[in-house]
N, C-alpha and C positions, 0 to 999 in steps of 0.2 A: 504494500500500500504506500502511495505517495503521501507521507504524513503532512508535509507542508501544504500541498494542494487540498487535502481533506480538511485540514484545520481552517484554511481560508474559506472553504465552502460552508463548513459548520458554523463558523463565526457569522458569515454573511446571512445564512439562512435564519439564524436566531434573530438578527436585526430586521430582516424582512418580515418575520412573524410579528415583531414588535411594531413595525410600521403599519402592518395590516390591521393590527388591533386598534389603531387610531382612526380607521376609516369611518366608523360610525360616530365618532366623537367630533367630527368636523374640525379636527385639529390638523390643518394642512401644514402648519409650521412643524409640528411634531413629526408628521409623516415625512416631511422633507428631511429633517435631521436624521431620522432613523434609516431612511433609504440611503442617504449619503454615507452613513457609517457602514452600512452593508457593502456599498460599492468600495469604500476605502479598505474594508477587510479583504476584498478580492484583489485590488491592485497595489495596495500600499507596500512600500519597501522599508527594510530595516535600516533607516538612515543613520542610526546611531553607530552602525558598523562601518560607515564610510568616512574617509577623510575628506574627499571632495563630494559634496552633496548636490546632486542634480536637482533642478526645480521640480516641484510636484507635478506641474502641468506636463512635463516631459514624460514622467512615469505614466500619467493617465493616457497621453497620446499613444505611447508605445503599447500599453495594455490594450486599448481599444482597437488598435491596428492588428494586434495579435489575435484578439477575439474574432474579428471579421475574417482574418486569414484562415483560421482553423475551423470556421463554421461551415462544415461540409453539408449540413442539413439546411443551411440558409435560414436558421432560426431568427437571426437578427433582422434580416431583410423582411421576413414574414411578419415579425413584430412591428417593424416600422410601418408596414402597410395597414396595420390595424388602427393606427392613430387617426384621430380627427386631424385633418390637415392644419387645423387652427392651433393645436397645441405646440408642435415644434415651431411653427411659423411665428407664434406669439413670442417665443424666445429669441428666434433669429432676427426678428424685426424690432426688438426692444433696445433702444439706444442705451438705456441704463445698464445693460448687461455686457457692455464692451468697455474694456480698460481704457481705450482711447478717449471715450467720452469723459471720463473722470480726469484725464490728463489735459485735454484741450477743448472740451465741449463738443457740440455737434458741428462738425466741419463738413465741407464738401467731400473730403477724402473719406471720412467715416461714413457718410451717407452712401458713398459708392461701395464701401465694403459691406455695409448692411444689405444693399441691393444685391451684391454678388452672393452673399451668404444665403439669401433667400432662394437662390437658384441651385444650390449644391445638391438638393434632393435628387436631381436628375443625373448626378455624377456617381463616382464610386461610393459604395456603401460606407467604407471606413471614413472617407472625407466628410460625409454627411453626419455620421455619428459623432465624430470628433468635434465638428462645428457646433452641434447641438449641446454636447456635454461641456464645451468651453463656456457657453452661455450659462449653463447650470452651475458650473464651477465658480463663476464670478458671483452669482447669487449666493452660493455656499459661503464664499468669503465674507459677504455682507452679513449673513445671518450668524455664522459661527464666531465672528469677531465682534459681535454685539453692535453692528452698525445698522440694525433695524429693530423696531419694536416687535414684541410678540403680538401676532394678530394684526399687524399694521395694514391699514387699507392701502397705503402707498405702493406696496409691493405684492398685493394680493393676487393680481392677475399673473404675475411672474411665478409666484410660489405655486399657485394652482396648476399652471401649465407645466411647471417642472415636476410636480408630483405625478401628474398624468403620464409623463414620459418615464419617470423613474419606476413607478409601480409596475410597469410592463417590461421595461428594459433590464432592470437589475435581475429579476428572476430569469429572464431570457439569457442573460450573460452567465448566470449560475448554471443553466442547463448546458450551454456550450462548453463551459469549463469541465463540468462533470462528464460529459460525453466524449470530449475530444482533447481535454487539457492535460491528460496524463503525461504525454511525452514532452510537454513544454517546460521550459525553465521560467518559473514565475518570480524568481528572485528569493532571497532568504526570508523566511517568515519572521515578522516582527513579534518580539516578546513571546517566544514559545513557552508553553507551560512547563513547570518543573518536572523533571524526569523524562522529558521528551527531547528528541534530537534538536540540537542547536541551543538548548538552555545552558547558561554558564555553569561551569563546574564549581563545586565547593573546593577551593584551593587552600583552605586553612591548614596550617601545620600544627596547631595546638588548640 
């Protein structure tokens, strides 16, 4: 058994279950947080083991590209086709979910990028998935770093659209990893449980 992969999947599935439990509580902020934790369990890297730490977005891009590459049953593509066109498009067309907006405001260059992003659906699956998740990742930064109020009306449309995507996509990614992820190197598992491979040894001499 691939312990690292199985641990990633079990961790993610536990947080997916937690997110699903919020569905009837109309707590979209809670659902968003729990679905992102589930996703992070799948792609996160043990940064504390590295001297040079790559940016988190690079890890996410590499992960999503790998998922699309190994998805022989086209689970991700099938999942994308089940969305209301409105959900991913609400994310891709939202100027507030682009880093450039917060650096320079809404410029002609950013508007051109937003217009191009809205067209990626017709391109490679991995490019489309990465573009959508980049928008969700910026929303994640806003929420996880306390830059938005709980239940805020200002970001409600973004949160609800992101949850609509995550609640279908994260379980789909789990299925791809479980079915086809065994031969892949997903990187070292972060914080493995005591007694499991990769957990630090007790090196005390007294």
